[in-house]
N, C-alpha and C positions, 0 to 999 in steps of 0.2 A: 416919609418917602426917602429922605436922605439916608436914614439908617438902612433901609432896604437896599438902596443903590450901593451903599458901602459893602454890605454883605455879599451882594451879587458880584461886585468887583473883586472882592477877596476870593470868591470861588472861581471866578474866571482866571485869576492869576495863579491858581493852584494847578498848573498844568506844565508838565515837563517840556512840552514842545507845542507852542501855540500855533494852531492852524490859522489860515487866512480868515476863516469865519470867527475864530476866537479873538484874533487881533482886531477885527472890525468891532466886535462886541466891546472889547476893552476900550477902544478909541471912543466909542459912543458914550461909555460910562465916564471916562475921564473928562469929557466935555461938560459934565454936570457936577453940581456940588457934591463933595465926598467928605465924610468925617474921617480925616486921615489919622487922627489920634486913635479912634476906634479900630480902624483897619490895622494900624501898626500893633496895637495891643492884642487884637485877635490873632494876627499872624504869628506873634511870639507865643501866645498861649497855646495855639494849636500846632506849633512846631513846623510852620510852613514859611517862616519869615525869609529863609534863604531862597526859597523858590519864588516868592513874591518879589523880592529885591532883584533877583536875576531876570525875571520877566520884565520888570519896569525898566531895567537898564537896556535889555534887548529891544524894547519898544521906544527907547530914547524918551521915556516919560518921567525920569527921575526928577527933572526940573519942575514938574507939576506938583511934587510932594512938598509940603511945608518943611522947612529946615529941621525943626525939632523931631517930627515924625521920621524923616529920612535918616537923621542921625541915630535915632533909636534902632531903626532897622539895620543900619550899617554896623552898629556896635553888636547887635544880636547876631548878625550873619558872620561877623569876624570871630565871635566867640564860638559859634558852631563849627566854623572851619578849623579853628585851633583845637577844639575838643576832638573833632573828627580825626585829625592827624595823630593826636595822642592815643585815642581809642584804637586806631588801626594798629599801632605799635603794641599796645597792651594786648589786644586780641590775638595778634600774631604770636606773642610770647606765650599766651595761654595754650594756643593750638600746639606750639612746639613742645611745651611741657607735658601736655597730655599725650601727644604722640610718642614722646620718649618713654612714657609709662605704658606703652602698648595700647593706648586708647585712641580711637579715631573719632573725635567729636564732630558733631554736625552743627554748623552755625545757623542761627535763627534770625529772621527779620533783619532790621538795621543794615549792617555791613555785608550781610549775605545777599541783600536785595539791591542796595543803592547803586552799585556799579552796573547792575544788570539792566535797570530800567530808567535811571536818571542820567541826563547828559552830564551833570556835574554832581558826583556823589556827595560832596560835602554840603550840598543844599539840603540834604536829608539828615536831620539831627537824630542822635541816639543818646538817651539819658543813661542807659545801662546796656550791658552786653549780655547776650544769651547764647548758651551752648547746650546741646542735648547729648547725653550719653545713655548707654543702656542701664537699666536699674541695677544690674549686678556690678556695674563699673563705678557706682557713686563713691564707695569707700576708697578704691585706689585713685580715683580722680581727686578726691579731697586730699589724699596724701601728696599727690603730685603738685597740687595747688599750694599746699602748705610749704612744700620744699622751695617753691619759687617766691615765697614771702607773702602769700595771701593771708588775710585774716578770715578765719572760718568760725562759725558758731561752735559753742561747746557741744559735747556729745549728746547731752540731754535734748538740746534744741534740734540737733540733727535727727534724733530718734522721733521727736514729735513731728518734724517736717515730713519725714519718710512715711509716717502713719497717716497724716492728715493733709498733706499738700503734694505738690508735684515739682517743686524746685527748692533750691537752697540758696540763700543770699551769701555771697562771698565778696569781700572787699579786696580789690587788687592793690598791689604795692603802689604807692603814690608816684606819679610821674608828672613832671612839670607842674607841681603843686595841685594836681588833679587826682582826687580819690574817686575811683570808679567802682560801681557795683557790678558784679558778674552774677547772673542768675544761672545756676547749674541745674539744668532740667533732666529729669528721667522720664517725664511724661509732659503732655501739653494741655491737660485739662483734669479737673477732679475726677476721681474714679466713679464709674457708674453712670456718668452723663452721656458719654459718647463711646463708640467702639472704634477707636483709632488703631489701624494696623500699622504701627510705627516700624515694624520689621520690613514691611513692603515699602513704606516711604523711604526707609534707609537704603533699601536695595535699589531704589530708583534715583537715589541722590546723584548729584553731578559735582564734579571737581571744578575749582576755580582758584585763582591766585589772590591771596590776601597779603598785601605788603611783601611780595616775593615768597610768601609761605604757602605751600599747597594746602587747600582746605576743602571741605565738603559743604554743600547746601542742598536743600530740597530741590526737586525738579520744579519747573514753573507751575505744573498742575498741582502738586502737593503744597507748594508755596502759597498758591491761591487759596487752597482749603485751610491752611494754617492761618493766613491773614483773616479769613472769614471767622475762624474760631477765635482769634486773638481780639478782634474788634468787640466781640461779646464781653470779654473780660473787662474792657474799658468802657462798656456801655455806649460805644460810638462817640465818646468824648475825645476829641483830638483829630483834626482833619488829616494829620499826617498819615494815620492808618488808612483812611479812605483814599488818600492820594496814592499810597502804595498799591492798592487794588486797581485804581484807575490807570496808573502807569503800567502795571503789569498787563492789564487788558490792552492798552494801546500798543504795547510792545509785542504781545503774543496773540492778540485776537483782532487787531485792526486789519484793514484791507491790505496793508503793506507788510504784514507779518511774514518773515522768512521761515519761521518755525512755529506754525499754528498750534494752539493748545489742543490737546486730545480731549475734547469735550465728552466723549463717551466714557472715558476713564474718569473724568472729573465728576460727572453725574453719578456714575456707578459707585465710586468711592464715597461720595457724599451720602448716598442712600444707605450704604453699608454702615457708615460711621454714625448716621443719625444727624447729618449736618445740612440737610437740604434747606431747611428754613433759614439757617445761618447763611448759606451760600446765596440763596435767593435774595435775602435782605441786603447783603453786601453788594451784590451785582446791581440791584435796583437803586441803592443809594449812590453808588459810583456813577451810574448812568444819569440819575436825576439831578445830582448836585454838581458833578464834574464832567458830564457828557462823555463818559467812557463808552466805547463801542460794545454793545451787548445785543446779541441776537434775540429778538422777541420770541422766536420759537423755543429758544433755550429757557427763557423765563417761564413760558407756558408749561414746560416740562417740570419745572421746579416749584411752580406756584403752590403755596399752601392754601388751606381753607380760607374762605372769605372772612370769617370772623377773626381769624388770626391776622390776616392782612390789614383789616380795619384797625385792630388794636395797635399793631406795630406802626401803622401810618400815623395814628393819633399821638403816639409817644415819640416817635423819631421824626418830629417836625424839624424844619430847617432852623427855626428859632431856638429849639431846645439844643440842637447840635452846635450852633454857633455861640450860644450863651450858656455854657455848662453850669450846672448848679450843684456841683459836688458838695456834700456835707460831710466833711472828714470826721466830725464828732459822732454823727449817726451812722455813717457808712451805708446809708440807704437813701436814695433820691427817687424822684418821680421817674427817673430812667431805669431804676432797678428792676421793675417788672419785665423789662426787656430780657434780662438774663433767664427768665423762666419761659417767656413766650418764644424764645429762639431755639428751644429744645424740641426736637421732633417728637419724641416718644413720651406719652402720658406718664408712665412709671418714673421716667427720669425727671419729668417736670415736677411730679409730686416730691421726689427725693430732694430736688433743688429747693423747692419752697420750704420743706421741712428743715433743711440745712440753714437756709437764710433766717428763718424764724427761731429755730432752736438748735443752733450748732453745738457740737461738743465744746466745752470751755477751752480745751487744748487748742482747737482750731483758731480761736480768737486770741487767747491770752498766752499761748505757747507754754513755756516751762512754768510760768506763774500758776497754771492750773494743776500742775502735778501735786498730788497730795491734798487737794481741796476736799473738805468734808462734804458729805452728801447735802447738808443744809446749805452750804455756800454755793455748791454747784446748782442747786435748785433755785436759790435766790438770783444767781447770775442769769439763768435761763428765763426766769419770770421777767426780770428787768429787760432782757433782750427782746422778749416777745412783746411786752407792752410798748417799748420804744419803737419797734418796727411797725407794730399795728397802728400806733398813733401817726407815724410818718406816712403810712399808706393812706390813712383816712385824710390826712392833710393834703 
């Protein structure tokens, strides 16, 4: 019971603006035994420690936290705030460098979102930075980033990424002893899985200020679609992604929203792109775990088939989400089937399953796979198939 109370308290504290009802819930939970070490560790693991700490302070409940757990949260929050200030400066420099090369980048997630929906943006950590350019701008963008001192992959790696991926890892110049990864995107998902109209999303983009530097980000509607898509990539591991969705809904879909979301556009775009199951799942999870405002009629419009809902519900349990079981050695966990179940269209589902079981060696090994003999390629794929099959059975 104590573990369950601890998990419920963590979820209750993952709220950018605690309502009176949420405050009453937190007060009731704080009056009971809490595993503060677990809560502190989970908050850090899931990237919500800044939000949890902020809410405990706002509720004048910090004194109820044992000193070791509070110290750990204080240190983690301070590091997030420091990293955030450095990241903002680095990202502003990237935007300026790309714009000077005639490229208008679109900022994704993280700092494109934080100031829009969180009262204190530095409570929302970002481990890396993400920008989107057009596919034909990748080469000039790489040149501009190299001129500002970034470390880019060699050309062979770039070619492999362009053929098999949708982003490129770039290491920014060190600032304040912080080496930051920039993901240079030309797409948002593997080819063939979704039909994303990124030209339309770009045309709908909105301007904002990033450390006094003008920048672009998706409209709230397209940001919601992107967040739903991005959570699939992470198999719903990491509460901060769900917090992003919940806070976006509170800001633009709640009763006090000054600029309500255009749900007709959202639903239509999701159907066109093949994102309806993803959108439905993200909305349901944000409502179920974080009490985000979601219209039941909207969920009814998006609701997938009963068999798919049952399977998703069995996989995306609260326990699984709060205690992630990533296996870095295998790259496939019991949450991995989510990546297939969340795809709308059967042909795309089959393609994803085939890719997960028998991917091109280049997609996994990168340039190591270039020049592999037919026998080595076959051996790699057999090992991959056996490993994934064994994990699924397990």
